DSSP file (Angstrom, degrees, kcal/mol; ACC not computed):
  #  RESIDUE AA STRUCTURE BP1 BP2  ACC     N-H-->O    O-->H-N    N-H-->O    O-->H-N    TCO  KAPPA ALPHA  PHI   PSI    X-CA   Y-CA   Z-CA
    1    1 A X              0   0    0      0, 0.0     0, 0.0     0, 0.0     0, 0.0   0.000 360.0 360.0 360.0 132.6  -68.1   26.4  174.0
    2    2 A X     >  -     0   0    0      1,-0.1     4,-2.5     4,-0.0     5,-0.2  -0.236 360.0-110.3 -71.2 164.8  -64.8   28.2  173.0
    3    3 A X  H  > S+     0   0    0      1,-0.2     4,-2.4     2,-0.2     5,-0.2   0.880 119.6  52.6 -63.7 -37.2  -64.9   31.5  171.2
    4    4 A X  H  > S+     0   0    0      2,-0.2     4,-2.4     1,-0.2    -1,-0.2   0.917 111.0  46.2 -64.1 -43.1  -63.7   29.8  168.0
    5    5 A X  H  > S+     0   0    0      2,-0.2     4,-2.5     1,-0.2    -2,-0.2   0.897 112.7  50.2 -66.9 -39.5  -66.5   27.3  168.1
    6    6 A X  H  X S+     0   0    0     -4,-2.5     4,-2.2     2,-0.2    -2,-0.2   0.899 111.3  48.7 -65.2 -40.0  -69.0   30.0  168.9
    7    7 A X  H  X S+     0   0    0     -4,-2.4     4,-2.4     2,-0.2    -2,-0.2   0.912 112.1  48.8 -66.0 -41.9  -67.8   32.1  165.9
    8    8 A X  H  X S+     0   0    0     -4,-2.4     4,-2.2     2,-0.2    -2,-0.2   0.908 111.4  49.6 -64.1 -41.4  -67.9   29.0  163.6
    9    9 A X  H  X S+     0   0    0     -4,-2.5     4,-2.5     1,-0.2    -1,-0.2   0.892 110.4  50.7 -64.2 -39.1  -71.5   28.2  164.8
   10   10 A X  H  X S+     0   0    0     -4,-2.2     4,-2.3     2,-0.2    -2,-0.2   0.902 109.7  50.1 -65.3 -41.3  -72.5   31.8  164.2
   11   11 A X  H  X S+     0   0    0     -4,-2.4     4,-2.6     2,-0.2    -2,-0.2   0.897 110.8  49.9 -63.8 -40.0  -71.1   31.8  160.7
   12   12 A X  H  X S+     0   0    0     -4,-2.2     4,-2.6     2,-0.2     5,-0.2   0.928 110.2  49.6 -64.4 -44.9  -72.9   28.5  159.9
   13   13 A X  H  X S+     0   0    0     -4,-2.5     4,-2.2     1,-0.2    -2,-0.2   0.915 112.0  49.1 -59.0 -42.3  -76.2   30.0  161.2
   14   14 A X  H  X S+     0   0    0     -4,-2.3     4,-2.5     2,-0.2    -2,-0.2   0.920 111.0  49.4 -63.5 -44.5  -75.6   33.1  159.0
   15   15 A X  H  X S+     0   0    0     -4,-2.6     4,-2.2     1,-0.2    -2,-0.2   0.910 112.2  47.8 -62.2 -42.9  -74.9   30.9  156.0
   16   16 A X  H  X S+     0   0    0     -4,-2.6     4,-2.4     2,-0.2    -1,-0.2   0.877 111.6  50.6 -66.3 -37.0  -78.0   28.8  156.5
   17   17 A X  H  X S+     0   0    0     -4,-2.2     4,-2.3    -5,-0.2    -2,-0.2   0.899 110.0  49.8 -65.7 -41.1  -80.1   31.9  157.0
   18   18 A X  H  X S+     0   0    0     -4,-2.5     4,-2.5     2,-0.2    -2,-0.2   0.888 110.3  51.0 -65.1 -38.5  -78.7   33.4  153.7
   19   19 A X  H  X S+     0   0    0     -4,-2.2     4,-2.5     2,-0.2    -2,-0.2   0.942 110.8  47.9 -62.3 -47.6  -79.5   30.2  151.9
   20   20 A X  H  X S+     0   0    0     -4,-2.4     4,-2.3     1,-0.2    -2,-0.2   0.889 112.0  50.2 -61.9 -39.3  -83.1   30.2  153.2
   21   21 A X  H  X S+     0   0    0     -4,-2.3     4,-2.4     2,-0.2    -1,-0.2   0.919 110.3  49.8 -65.3 -43.3  -83.5   33.9  152.2
   22   22 A X  H  X S+     0   0    0     -4,-2.5     4,-2.3     1,-0.2    -2,-0.2   0.903 111.5  48.4 -61.5 -42.2  -82.2   33.2  148.7
   23   23 A X  H  X S+     0   0    0     -4,-2.5     4,-2.5     2,-0.2    -1,-0.2   0.914 110.7  50.8 -64.9 -42.4  -84.6   30.3  148.3
   24   24 A X  H  X S+     0   0    0     -4,-2.3     4,-2.3     1,-0.2    -2,-0.2   0.897 110.9  49.1 -62.4 -40.0  -87.5   32.4  149.5
   25   25 A X  H  X S+     0   0    0     -4,-2.4     4,-2.4     2,-0.2    -1,-0.2   0.898 110.2  50.6 -66.4 -40.0  -86.6   35.1  147.0
   26   26 A X  H  X S+     0   0    0     -4,-2.3     4,-2.4     2,-0.2    -2,-0.2   0.914 111.0  49.2 -63.5 -42.0  -86.3   32.6  144.2
   27   27 A X  H  X S+     0   0    0     -4,-2.5     4,-2.4     2,-0.2    -2,-0.2   0.923 110.9  49.9 -61.1 -44.4  -89.8   31.2  145.1
   28   28 A X  H  X S+     0   0    0     -4,-2.3     4,-2.1     1,-0.2    -2,-0.2   0.904 110.5  49.8 -62.3 -41.8  -91.2   34.7  145.2
   29   29 A X  H  X S+     0   0    0     -4,-2.4     4,-2.7     1,-0.2     5,-0.2   0.915 110.3  50.2 -63.5 -43.1  -89.8   35.5  141.8
   30   30 A X  H  X S+     0   0    0     -4,-2.4     4,-2.5     1,-0.2    -2,-0.2   0.898 109.8  50.7 -63.2 -39.9  -91.2   32.3  140.3
   31   31 A X  H  < S+     0   0    0     -4,-2.4    -1,-0.2     2,-0.2    -2,-0.2   0.899 112.7  46.8 -62.9 -39.4  -94.6   33.1  141.7
   32   32 A X  H  < S+     0   0    0     -4,-2.1     3,-0.4     1,-0.2    -2,-0.2   0.911 118.1  40.6 -69.4 -42.5  -94.5   36.6  140.2
   33   33 A X  H  < S+     0   0    0     -4,-2.7     2,-0.2     1,-0.2    -2,-0.2   0.794 129.4  28.5 -76.5 -28.3  -93.3   35.4  136.8
   34   34 A X    ><  +     0   0    0     -4,-2.5     3,-2.0    -5,-0.2    -1,-0.2  -0.592  62.2 165.7-133.7  71.2  -95.5   32.3  136.7
   35   35 A X  T 3  S+     0   0    0     -3,-0.4    -1,-0.1     1,-0.3    -4,-0.1   0.704  76.8  64.1 -62.8 -17.4  -98.7   32.9  138.7
   36   36 A X  T 3  S+     0   0    0     -3,-0.1    -1,-0.3     2,-0.0     2,-0.1   0.632  80.4 103.1 -81.0 -12.7 -100.3   29.9  137.1
   37   37 A X    <   -     0   0    0     -3,-2.0     2,-0.1    -7,-0.2    -3,-0.1  -0.439  69.1-131.0 -72.5 142.6  -97.8   27.5  138.6
   38   38 A X     >  -     0   0    0     -2,-0.1     4,-2.1     1,-0.1     5,-0.2  -0.377  28.0-103.4 -82.1 168.9  -98.9   25.4  141.6
   39   39 A X  H  > S+     0   0    0      1,-0.2     4,-2.4     2,-0.2     5,-0.1   0.873 124.2  54.4 -60.4 -36.5  -96.9   25.1  144.8
   40   40 A X  H  > S+     0   0    0      2,-0.2     4,-2.1     1,-0.2    -1,-0.2   0.897 106.9  49.6 -64.6 -41.4  -95.8   21.7  143.7
   41   41 A X  H  > S+     0   0    0      2,-0.2     4,-2.2     1,-0.2    -2,-0.2   0.885 110.7  50.1 -65.7 -38.8  -94.5   23.1  140.4
   42   42 A X  H  X S+     0   0    0     -4,-2.1     4,-2.6     2,-0.2    -2,-0.2   0.914 108.7  52.7 -65.6 -42.1  -92.6   25.8  142.2
   43   43 A X  H  X S+     0   0    0     -4,-2.4     4,-2.4     1,-0.2    -2,-0.2   0.915 109.7  49.1 -57.7 -43.4  -91.1   23.1  144.5
   44   44 A X  H  X S+     0   0    0     -4,-2.1     4,-2.2     1,-0.2    -1,-0.2   0.904 111.7  48.5 -63.2 -42.0  -90.0   21.2  141.4
   45   45 A X  H  X S+     0   0    0     -4,-2.2     4,-2.5     2,-0.2    -2,-0.2   0.883 110.6  50.7 -67.1 -38.8  -88.4   24.2  139.8
   46   46 A X  H  X S+     0   0    0     -4,-2.6     4,-2.5     2,-0.2    -2,-0.2   0.932 110.6  49.5 -63.7 -45.2  -86.6   25.2  143.1
   47   47 A X  H  X S+     0   0    0     -4,-2.4     4,-1.7     1,-0.2    -2,-0.2   0.909 112.3  47.9 -60.6 -42.2  -85.2   21.6  143.3
   48   48 A X  H  X S+     0   0    0     -4,-2.2     4,-2.5     2,-0.2    -1,-0.2   0.905 110.7  51.8 -64.9 -41.5  -84.0   21.8  139.7
   49   49 A X  H  X S+     0   0    0     -4,-2.5     4,-1.3     1,-0.2    -2,-0.2   0.905 109.2  50.0 -61.6 -42.4  -82.5   25.2  140.3
   50   50 A X  H  < S+     0   0    0     -4,-2.5    -1,-0.2     1,-0.2    -2,-0.2   0.858 116.4  42.1 -66.3 -34.4  -80.5   23.9  143.3
   51   51 A X  H  < S+     0   0    0     -4,-1.7    -2,-0.2    -5,-0.2    -1,-0.2   0.854 131.3  19.5 -77.0 -36.1  -79.2   20.9  141.3
   52   52 A X  H  < S+     0   0    0     -4,-2.5    -2,-0.2    -5,-0.2    -3,-0.2   0.102  75.5 152.4-130.0  22.1  -78.4   22.7  138.1
   53   53 A X    ><  -     0   0    0     -4,-1.3     3,-1.8     3,-0.2    -4,-0.0  -0.277  56.5 -95.5 -61.7 141.8  -78.1   26.4  138.6
   54   54 A X  T 3  S+     0   0    0      1,-0.3    -1,-0.1     2,-0.1    -2,-0.0  -0.271 108.5  23.9 -59.0 136.7  -75.7   28.1  136.1
   55   55 A X  T 3  S+     0   0    0     -3,-0.1    -1,-0.3     1,-0.0     3,-0.1   0.329 111.9  70.7  92.4  -7.8  -72.2   28.5  137.3
   56   56 A X    X   +     0   0    0     -3,-1.8     3,-1.6     1,-0.1    -3,-0.2  -0.062  49.7 126.8-130.9  33.9  -72.3   25.7  139.9
   57   57 A X  T 3  S+     0   0    0      1,-0.3     3,-0.1    -5,-0.1    -1,-0.1   0.835  87.3  34.0 -61.6 -32.0  -72.4   22.6  137.7
   58   58 A X  T 3  S-     0   0    0      1,-0.5    -1,-0.3     3,-0.1     3,-0.2   0.062 131.7 -80.2-109.2  23.2  -69.4   21.2  139.6
   59   59 A X    <   -     0   0    0     -3,-1.6    -1,-0.5     1,-0.1     6,-0.0  -0.498  54.4 -71.7 103.4-178.3  -70.3   22.6  143.0
   60   60 A X  S    S+     0   0    0     -2,-0.2    -1,-0.1    -3,-0.1     2,-0.1   0.531  94.9 102.0 -95.1  -6.9  -69.8   26.0  144.4
   61   61 A X        -     0   0    0     -3,-0.2     2,-0.1     1,-0.1    -3,-0.1  -0.439  70.0-120.8 -80.2 152.8  -66.1   25.9  144.9
   62   62 A X  S    S+     0   0    0     -2,-0.1     2,-0.1     2,-0.0    -1,-0.1  -0.474  71.0  42.5 -82.7 160.7  -63.6   27.5  142.6
   63   63 A X  S    S-     0   0    0     -2,-0.1     2,-0.3     2,-0.0    -2,-0.0  -0.453  99.4 -33.3 101.0-173.3  -60.9   25.6  140.8
   64   64 A X        -     0   0    0     -2,-0.1     2,-0.1     1,-0.1    -2,-0.0  -0.606  65.7-107.0 -86.8 144.7  -60.9   22.3  139.0
   65   65 A X        -     0   0    0     -2,-0.3     2,-0.3    -6,-0.0    -1,-0.1  -0.440  39.2-174.9 -68.3 140.6  -63.2   19.4  140.2
   66   66 A X        -     0   0    0     -2,-0.1     2,-0.2     5,-0.0     5,-0.0  -0.955  32.2 -98.9-131.9 154.4  -61.5   16.5  141.9
   67   67 A X    >   -     0   0    0     -2,-0.3     3,-1.0     1,-0.1     4,-0.4  -0.511  26.4-134.5 -70.1 138.2  -62.8   13.2  143.2
   68   68 A X  G >> S+     0   0    0      1,-0.3     3,-1.7    -2,-0.2     4,-0.6   0.880 104.1  61.3 -61.2 -38.1  -63.5   13.3  146.9
   69   69 A X  G 34 S+     0   0    0      1,-0.3     3,-0.5     2,-0.2    -1,-0.3   0.749  92.1  66.6 -63.6 -22.8  -61.7    9.9  147.3
   70   70 A X  G <4 S+     0   0    0     -3,-1.0    -1,-0.3     1,-0.2    -2,-0.2   0.707 103.5  45.7 -71.2 -17.5  -58.5   11.4  146.1
   71   71 A X  T <4 S+     0   0    0     -3,-1.7     2,-0.5    -4,-0.4    -1,-0.2   0.548  93.9  90.7 -99.6  -9.5  -58.3   13.6  149.2
   72   72 A X     <        0   0    0     -4,-0.6     0, 0.0    -3,-0.5     0, 0.0  -0.746 360.0 360.0 -91.3 129.7  -59.1   10.9  151.7
   73   73 A X              0   0    0     -2,-0.5    -1,-0.1     0, 0.0    -4,-0.0   0.402 360.0 360.0-113.4 360.0  -56.2    9.0  153.1
């Protein structure tokens, strides 16, 4: 594996680890704020948060949304 590929793989691992940590923190916060919620209810809330979190309605990228097909040639 080249150094560039190894660096890219390391960045991806780091990004996935940060995502997992963020999700775990969100779950912990929900448990603290809503101790009456079941694990299933927390799962539903996490899924909703991932789909509709404020500030990422059109994805996480900056700029104006474009259709994916417009970039494929």
